[in-house]
N, C-alpha and C positions, 0 to 999 in steps of 0.2 A: 504494500500500500504506500509505496513511495512515489511521489509525483514530483514534477518539476515545473518551473514556470519560466520566467524570463531571466534575464541575467544581470547581475553584478552589483557590487558596492565597493568597499575598499577594506582590505585587511586579510591577511593570511591567518586562517584559524586552524589550530590543532586542537581537536576535541579529545577529551579523555573521560571515561566512565569507569569507576572502580579500578582506577589505575591502569587501564588498558588504553594505549594510544590508538587513535582512530585516523581516518583519512584526512589529509589536508584539503581544505577548500582552496579554490583557485585564488591567486593573488589579483588585486585590482590592476587595471592596465592603464591608469593615468589618463592620458588624452585619447586612449582607444575608445571603442564603441560600448564597452560594458560599464555597468554602474560602478561608482567609485566610493561611495560612503553610505552608511546607514544613518538616516535622519531621525527616524523614530519607529518604534514597534509597539503594537498592542496584541499580544498573543492570546488567542482563544483557548478553549479546552478540547480535550478529546471527546468523542461521542458519548462516552460514559460519564462525563463530567469531571474526570481527573486531569491533572496537568499533562501537557505534552512532555514526552521523554526528554531529558536533558541533552541527549545526543542529537536531538533534532531541534534544539532551542537556541542555538547560537546564530543570531541574525547576520553576522559577518560571513557565514557560510553561503549567503545568497550573493556575495560579491564575486567579481572577476568572471572569467570565461566559464560558462556552464560546462561542468564535467560530463554531463549526460550519462552518468552512471547512477546506480541506486545505492551507492555506498553511504552509510551513515557518516555524518560530518561534512558532506558536500552540499547540503541543502538546508533550508530553514522551513519548518512546518508552521503555517499560519495558525493552526487550530481553527475550529469552526467559528466563523465570524471574525477572526483575527485579521490584522493588517500589518503591512510593513511599508515604509516610505524610503525610497532610495534616491541618492543624489548623483548627478552626472556632471563631472567637470567639463567634459567635452561638449555637452549639450546635445539636444535631439532636434534635427532640422526637418527631416522628412517624415518622421513619426511612425515608423514601423518597429514593433517590438517583437522579438522572437521569443516564443514561449517554449520552454523545454518540457519533456514528456513525463507521463506517469508510467508506472510499471503495470502493463496490461497482462491479462484482462483484469479490469477493475472498474467500479462505477465511475461515472464522469465527475471529476472535480472541477469546479468552476470558480472564477474570480472576476471582479470588476477591476478595471485599470483606469486610473485618473492621472492627469498630467498637469503640472504647474510650471510657470515660468518664474514666479517670484517666491514660491514656497508658502504662499498665503491663499491664493485663489486657484482652486483645482477644477479641472474640467474633465468630463467623462470621455474616455477614448473608446470604450467598448467593453465587451465581456470575452474572456478566454475560457476555453474548455480543454483541459490538458494543454498540449502545445497549441499555440495560437498567435495571431498577429493582430494588432490594432493600429489605426492611423493616428496621426497627430491631430488633436482637436483643432478646429478652425480658429479658436480663440487664442491659440498659442503659436508663436512664430519660432521660438527656441525653447524647448522644454529642458528644465534643469532638475525636476523632481518627478518621480513616478510613485504613485501610491497604489498598492495591490491589496484588495480586500477579499477574503474568502466568502463565497456565496454557495458553497456546496450543499446539496440536500442531505441532511443528516439521516433521513429515513432510508437512504440507499446503502448505508455503510454499517460495518460491524462496530461493536462497542469501543474498540481501541483505535479506531480510525482517527486521524488528527488533521483532517482538512488539507487544503492546498499546500503543496511543497514548492518553494521558490528555489530554483537552482541558479538561475542567472537571468538578467535582463539586458538585452542588447539594443542599443540605439542604432537606427538605420539612417543613412545619409551622411552628408558632410558635417564635421564638427561646427558648432556655432557659438556665438557669444551674445550675452545680454548686457555686456559692459563695453565701454569704448565708444568711439565715434569716427566718422569719416568727414573730411573737409576737402575743399578745393573747388575745381571747376575747369572750364575751358570751352573749346568750340568743337562742334561736330557738324558735318554737312549732310543735308538731305540729298536724295537722289537727283533733284533738280538743281542742286548747287546752292540752295538756300542755307545760310549760316545760322546755326542754333548755338547760342551761348548759354551757359548755366553756371551758377555759383551756389555753394551750399555749405552748411554745417549741420550734420544729422547724427543723432545718437542711435545706438544699437537697441534702444527700447523707445517706447512712446511716452516716456515720462519726462523727457528733457525739454530744453528750449531749442526748437528746430527752425532752420532757415533754409529755404530753397527758392531760387528765382530763375526762370527760364525765359529767354528772349529770342525772337526770330522774326524774319520778314520785315515788314514796314511798321515797326512799333508794336508788334504783338508781344504780350507779356503774361506769364503765369506766375502768381505769387502764392506760395504755400501758406495756408492758415492753420491746418491741423494735420498732423502725422497720424495715419490710421493703422499702419502696420510697418514693422521693421524687422529685417532678418539679416544678420551679419554672419557669413559663413566663410570657411577656409577651403579653397580649392587646392589640393596638393600639386596640381599641374601649373600653378601660378607662383612665380617668385616675387613676393611682395616687397621684401626689404630692399634698402634701408629706409627708415628705421623699422625694425621688426615689430609686427603686430600679430595678434592671434587670429586675424581674419583678413581677407582681401576683397570680398565681394559684399556689397550692400544692396539688398533688394527692399524696396519700400513702396508704399502707396500713401496718398494724402489728398485732401481736398483743399481748394483755394479759389482764387479769383482769376479770371481771364479778362484782360483789358478792363478791369474794375468791376466785372460782374461775377458774383459768387456762384457756387454750385458746380464748379468744374473739378475734375479729378485727374491726378497725375499718377502714373506708375513708372518706376524706373529701376534700372540695375546699373550701379556704378562699380567699376573694378579698378583696384589699385594694383598694377602689374609692375611696380618698382620704379626707380628713378631713371631718367628725369621726367617720366610721365608720358613719353611718346607711345608706349604700349598700353596705357590706360584706355579703358573703353567706357562708353555711356550708351545706354538704351533707354529711350524716353517715349512714353505714349501719353497724350493728353486727350481727354474726352469731355464732351459737353454733358449737361444734365440728362440728356436722352441717350447717353452712352455712344454717341457718334464721335469718331476720331477726328480731331481737328488738327493734330500735329503728331507725327511720329518720326523718330530719327534713331539711327543706330550706327556706331562705328568707333574708330579710334579717335582720341583727342588730338586736336591741333592747337598748339600754343596753350597748353594747360597742364594740370597735374591734379590727381586725386590721391589723398593720403589717408590711410587707415591709422588710427591711434588707439592704444590701449588706455 
């Protein structure tokens, strides 16, 4: 009755019961895709109302790469109704979580998965049954915390069953950041030769003071009034330094005014591809209140520079 779920937190755990050394849990992998630390736990009980065995009660056993074995000491049992919250240094940008398996044949063990960017506001990502995957909730651009709560049906299990077992939680996609900012600007040219200039200072979250202005053609101007989404990710194929930062790509959306009229929306991707900025790129789309595109441009910067900052 050993199950497994997603993967990882931080800490190499060697368990012992009655003086017998047990299997090591996986070590955390830092900026890798697996969870890096245990934030909090609330362990439930076994089906018969007794505590979960000590060998299955070390939450750090949920950290690191999932061993995908059923060896005691390599997973954490939630207990019925119990939960664990794991932290991710690397962040979760595309929001798939790999859930490790149970020891079949066995009744279905289930759990809900919630994700948070700030450790305060959690959003439902879905339910997993044994192994499973869930998407990143739409309210989250860079997940830093995952909370897993057992929802298994006690009526299906024997008295000593202990609920959902978490082996490891894996973040899918590029690593991302909720801190730092990107600044800069420059010129990009539309297909017809129209010059589009932009300048900005944008945080990797929506809580900062944000500035973005885009100008093109004969006096056309978009001025950002509200940043609605922000995502700062690191593409391993891009050399961003100097100076070094933990991300190189900024994707964002926001609302603002076009030539003084509010209700317009901008969507952009700015890339810092190192100094002196000639390889930096900008992709910008501006739409009206009816979602009609009024300007779109994409390409390398001319006479500009975009810089990621930690």
